[in-house]
C-alpha positions as CSV (number, residue, x, y, z in Angstrom):
1,M,-16.4,25.1,17.3
2,R,-13.4,25.9,19.1
3,R,-12.5,29.8,18.4
4,R,-9.4,31.4,19.3
5,F,-9.3,35.0,20.7
6,L,-6.0,37.4,20.1
7,L,-5.6,39.3,23.5
8,A,-3.4,42.4,22.9
9,G,-2.3,45.5,24.6
10,I,-2.6,43.9,28.2
11,A,0.9,44.8,29.9
12,A,1.9,42.5,32.8
13,G,1.5,44.4,36.2
14,A,-0.5,47.0,34.7
15,A,-2.9,48.8,37.0
16,G,-5.6,48.8,34.2
17,P,-6.4,48.4,30.6
18,A,-3.7,49.7,28.5
19,R,-4.4,52.1,25.8
20,A,-3.0,51.7,22.3
21,Q,-0.3,54.2,21.1
22,V,-1.4,56.7,18.2
23,G,0.3,55.6,15.4
24,A,1.6,52.4,16.7
25,A,2.5,49.4,14.3
26,L,0.2,46.7,14.3
27,P,1.8,43.5,14.9
28,A,3.1,41.4,11.9
29,A,0.8,39.2,10.4
30,P,1.9,35.3,11.1
31,P,3.6,34.0,7.8
32,A,1.9,31.8,5.5
33,P,2.7,28.2,5.8
34,A,5.3,27.1,3.4
35,P,3.2,25.2,0.1
36,L,3.5,21.8,-0.2
37,P,6.1,20.5,-2.7
38,P,4.5,19.1,-5.6
39,G,5.0,15.4,-6.4
40,P,2.8,11.8,-6.7
41,L,2.7,11.8,-2.9
42,P,-0.8,13.4,-2.1
43,L,0.3,15.3,1.2
44,E,-1.8,17.4,3.4
45,S,-1.0,19.5,6.1
46,Y,-3.4,18.4,9.2
47,D,-1.8,17.2,12.2
48,F,-2.5,13.3,12.2
49,L,-2.4,12.6,15.7
50,V,-4.8,15.3,16.5
51,E,-7.2,14.4,13.8
52,R,-7.1,10.7,15.0
53,R,-8.0,11.6,18.4
54,A,-10.8,13.6,17.4
55,R,-12.1,11.5,14.6
56,P,-12.3,7.6,15.7
57,T,-13.4,5.4,12.9
58,R,-17.4,5.0,12.6
59,L,-18.0,1.4,11.9
60,I,-21.4,1.0,10.0
61,R,-21.5,-2.7,11.2
62,P,-19.0,-4.2,13.4
63,R,-17.9,-7.4,12.6
64,A,-15.0,-10.1,12.7
65,S,-11.9,-10.0,10.0
66,P,-13.3,-11.5,6.6
67,Q,-10.8,-13.6,6.1
68,P,-10.7,-17.3,7.2
69,W,-8.5,-19.0,9.5
70,T,-7.3,-22.2,11.0
71,R,-6.7,-22.5,14.7
72,E,-2.9,-23.9,14.4
73,P,-0.5,-25.5,17.6
74,V,2.2,-23.3,18.5
75,P,5.4,-24.0,16.2
76,A,8.4,-25.8,17.6
77,G,10.4,-23.4,19.0
78,A,7.9,-20.4,19.6
79,E,6.0,-19.5,22.6
80,R,2.5,-18.0,22.4
81,I,2.4,-15.1,24.5
82,A,-0.2,-12.4,25.2
83,Y,-0.6,-8.9,25.4
84,R,-3.0,-6.1,26.2
85,A,-4.2,-3.8,23.7
86,A,-7.3,-1.0,24.2
87,G,-8.5,-3.3,26.9
88,R,-8.4,-6.4,25.1
89,T,-6.0,-9.5,25.6
90,L,-4.2,-10.3,22.3
91,W,-1.6,-12.9,21.7
92,G,1.6,-13.3,18.9
93,L,4.2,-15.7,18.6
94,L,7.6,-15.0,20.1
95,G,10.9,-16.6,19.1
96,L,13.9,-16.3,20.6
97,P,17.8,-17.0,19.4
98,A,20.0,-19.6,21.3
99,R,21.8,-17.4,23.7
100,A,25.0,-18.3,25.8
101,P,24.5,-17.0,29.2
102,G,25.7,-13.8,30.1
103,A,25.5,-12.9,26.5
104,R,24.4,-9.4,25.5
105,A,20.2,-9.1,24.7
106,A,19.0,-9.7,21.3
107,P,17.9,-7.3,18.6
108,A,14.3,-8.1,17.9
109,L,12.0,-7.4,14.6
110,V,8.2,-7.2,15.3
111,Y,6.7,-8.3,12.2
112,A,3.0,-7.5,11.1
113,H,1.7,-10.0,8.8
114,G,-0.1,-9.2,5.5
115,G,-3.6,-10.0,4.8
116,F,-6.6,-9.8,7.8
117,A,-5.9,-13.1,9.3
118,F,-2.6,-14.8,10.7
119,A,-1.0,-18.2,10.4
120,N,2.2,-20.0,11.6
121,S,3.9,-19.5,8.2
122,D,4.0,-15.8,9.3
123,F,6.2,-16.7,11.9
124,E,7.8,-20.0,9.9
125,W,9.6,-17.8,7.0
126,L,11.4,-15.7,9.9
127,R,13.1,-18.4,11.3
128,F,16.3,-17.4,9.4
129,L,16.3,-14.5,11.2
130,I,16.2,-16.5,14.7
131,E,19.5,-18.1,13.4
132,R,20.7,-15.3,12.9
133,G,20.7,-13.9,16.8
134,W,17.5,-12.0,16.4
135,A,14.1,-12.3,18.2
136,V,11.0,-12.2,16.1
137,F,7.6,-11.3,17.7
138,T,4.4,-12.0,15.0
139,P,1.4,-10.4,16.8
140,T,-2.3,-10.8,15.7
141,W,-4.7,-8.3,16.0
142,R,-8.2,-7.4,17.3
143,G,-11.2,-9.0,15.2
144,E,-9.0,-11.6,13.6
145,N,-8.2,-15.6,14.8
146,G,-11.0,-15.3,17.1
147,N,-9.5,-12.4,18.8
148,P,-12.0,-10.2,20.9
149,G,-13.1,-6.9,19.2
150,F,-13.9,-5.9,15.9
151,F,-11.6,-5.3,12.4
152,E,-11.1,-1.9,11.9
153,F,-9.1,-2.7,8.7
154,M,-5.8,-0.3,9.1
155,F,-7.3,1.6,12.3
156,G,-7.6,0.1,15.7
157,E,-4.7,-2.1,14.4
158,V,-2.0,0.1,14.4
159,D,-2.7,0.7,18.2
160,D,-2.5,-3.3,18.7
161,L,0.9,-3.3,16.8
162,A,1.7,-0.2,19.4
163,S,1.2,-2.4,22.4
164,A,2.8,-5.4,20.9
165,V,6.1,-3.4,20.6
166,R,5.7,-2.2,24.3
167,R,5.0,-5.6,25.5
168,L,8.1,-6.9,24.2
169,T,10.2,-4.4,25.8
170,E,9.3,-6.7,28.9
171,E,11.0,-9.7,27.4
172,P,14.6,-9.8,29.2
173,A,16.2,-11.8,26.5
174,V,15.3,-8.5,23.9
175,D,17.3,-5.4,23.7
176,R,14.3,-2.7,24.4
177,N,17.0,-0.4,22.6
178,R,17.2,-2.5,19.4
179,I,13.6,-3.3,18.2
180,H,12.6,-3.0,14.9
181,V,9.1,-3.0,13.1
182,F,8.7,-4.1,9.7
183,G,5.4,-5.7,7.6
184,H,4.0,-6.7,4.4
185,S,1.1,-5.4,2.8
186,V,-1.8,-4.7,4.9
187,G,0.9,-5.0,7.8
188,G,3.3,-3.0,5.9
189,G,0.7,-0.3,6.2
190,L,0.4,-0.4,10.0
191,C,4.0,-0.2,10.1
192,D,3.8,3.0,8.0
193,L,1.4,4.9,10.3
194,L,3.2,3.6,13.3
195,A,6.1,5.9,11.9
196,L,4.0,8.8,13.1
197,F,3.5,7.9,16.8
198,N,6.4,9.2,18.8
199,D,6.1,7.3,22.0
200,L,7.5,4.1,21.1
201,P,10.9,2.2,21.5
202,I,11.5,1.4,18.2
203,R,15.1,2.0,16.6
204,A,13.9,1.5,12.7
205,S,10.6,0.7,11.0
206,G,10.0,-0.5,7.4
207,S,7.4,-2.0,5.0
208,A,7.0,-4.1,2.4
209,G,3.9,-3.3,-0.2
210,G,2.3,-1.4,2.4
211,L,2.7,2.1,0.9
212,Y,-1.1,3.1,0.6
213,F,-2.8,6.6,-0.6
214,P,-6.3,7.6,0.7
215,D,-8.0,6.5,-2.7
216,D,-6.7,3.1,-2.2
217,I,-8.8,2.8,0.8
218,T,-11.9,2.0,0.1
219,A,-15.1,0.5,1.6
220,D,-17.0,-2.2,-0.4
221,P,-20.2,-0.2,-1.6
222,R,-22.3,-3.4,-1.1
223,N,-21.4,-4.0,2.4
224,P,-19.3,-0.8,3.8
225,L,-17.2,-1.4,7.0
226,F,-17.3,2.5,7.3
227,P,-19.2,5.6,5.9
228,P,-17.4,5.3,2.3
229,D,-18.2,9.3,1.7
230,D,-16.0,10.2,4.7
231,I,-12.5,11.5,3.7
232,W,-11.2,11.2,7.0
233,E,-12.0,7.5,7.5
234,R,-9.4,7.5,4.2
235,R,-6.7,9.7,5.3
236,L,-6.4,8.2,8.9
237,R,-5.8,4.9,7.5
238,T,-2.7,5.5,5.7
239,M,0.6,7.6,6.5
240,V,1.5,9.3,3.2
241,P,-0.4,12.2,3.6
242,S,1.0,13.1,7.1
243,A,4.5,11.7,5.7
244,R,6.4,15.1,6.9
245,Q,4.9,14.1,10.5
246,L,7.0,11.0,10.6
247,V,9.0,11.1,13.8
248,R,11.6,8.4,13.1
249,R,13.4,7.7,9.5
250,H,11.1,4.9,7.6
251,L,11.8,2.8,4.6
252,A,9.0,1.9,2.4
253,V,10.3,-0.9,-0.2
254,L,8.3,-1.6,-3.1
255,G,8.6,-4.9,-5.7
256,S,9.2,-3.7,-9.1
257,E,6.3,-4.9,-10.6
258,E,3.9,-2.9,-8.2
259,R,1.9,-0.1,-9.2
260,L,4.2,2.4,-7.8
261,A,7.6,1.5,-8.8
262,P,8.1,3.9,-11.6
263,Q,7.2,6.9,-9.0
264,V,9.9,6.3,-6.4
265,E,12.4,8.6,-7.6
266,A,9.5,11.4,-7.7
267,M,8.2,10.6,-4.4
268,N,11.8,10.4,-2.9
269,D,12.7,14.0,-4.6
270,Q,9.1,15.1,-3.0
271,A,10.0,13.5,0.2
272,R,13.2,15.5,0.5
273,A,11.6,19.0,-0.5
274,A,9.2,18.1,2.3
275,A,11.6,17.5,5.1
276,S,10.1,13.9,5.3
277,R,11.9,11.0,7.2
278,L,10.5,8.8,4.4
279,T,12.4,7.0,2.1
280,V,10.9,4.7,-0.6
281,A,12.8,2.0,-2.6
282,V,12.6,-0.5,-5.2
283,V,13.7,-4.4,-5.2
284,P,12.9,-6.6,-7.4
285,G,9.5,-8.7,-7.6
286,D,5.6,-8.1,-7.7
287,H,3.6,-7.5,-4.3
288,Q,4.5,-11.2,-3.2
289,T,7.8,-12.3,-4.4
290,A,9.4,-9.1,-2.9
291,L,8.9,-9.7,0.3
292,R,12.0,-11.5,1.4
293,P,14.1,-9.2,-0.9
294,A,12.6,-6.1,0.9
295,L,13.3,-7.5,4.4
296,D,16.9,-8.1,3.5
297,F,17.1,-4.7,1.9
298,F,15.8,-3.0,5.1
299,L,18.0,-5.4,7.7
300,A,21.1,-4.2,5.3
301,R,20.5,-0.7,5.9
302,V,19.6,-1.5,9.7
303,E,22.8,-3.1,10.2
304,A,24.8,-0.2,8.3
305,G,22.9,2.4,10.2
306,D,21.3,4.0,7.4
307,V,17.7,3.8,8.8
């Protein structure tokens, strides 16, 4: 365990040890940290990135993603491109808008799919955005769809998402100053976590149905992926406890029929009191049907400069 020692009474350039003056005032104690504002968000005071580096996930039985998948042909108008993440070669589908010679590079959306496997439908539903002049990149993660690596349930996958964002900056048709990140469900949770990483060229980020608390992150007791009694395994798979540390404004959108929707106003009040960059919003629908309204809401906020 590291210990910190306070060295006092050493003057710069002194020839020998300094002597404390009789009656000298002792240095003031550092101020106590401000209390965390109460509310439905389970805020904590630990440093997320420090703890994440110190506590890599411990997979009890490394395995591939539990969700079945089907090998599909590359959709028309898309390109399958590779990207490197943690020493692995992964891939995603890239769709680019029609572009006149000399036209400005396109804004881009990196979309983090829901569930634990990728399907062409995760790309196809975003064609409307390509028709509006956006580039769309839909990456796959480690351990799914036959990819190398193991399924980590919202831990290592966030590193893959970060690498996918960096890969997109290499595309000459993409404006690296207008890269946006949005995800659904578990993919939304990855986007939430990515808003804690400060070394990425992301203009705005958001999620639909991806606002998870540590108590939502559970391990199957019959076949646990990680030690079920380790609170850090749950804390480091969700952004919410560290919402005060967001490095950019992040919009988390919920469907009106989702469990947390009635608490949105209280969550926003708490986030403001904590000086967090998190905003939570509600659109009509449940966990599935709210996806398109949530993305539309996010895009409207982006175009208005409110995210």
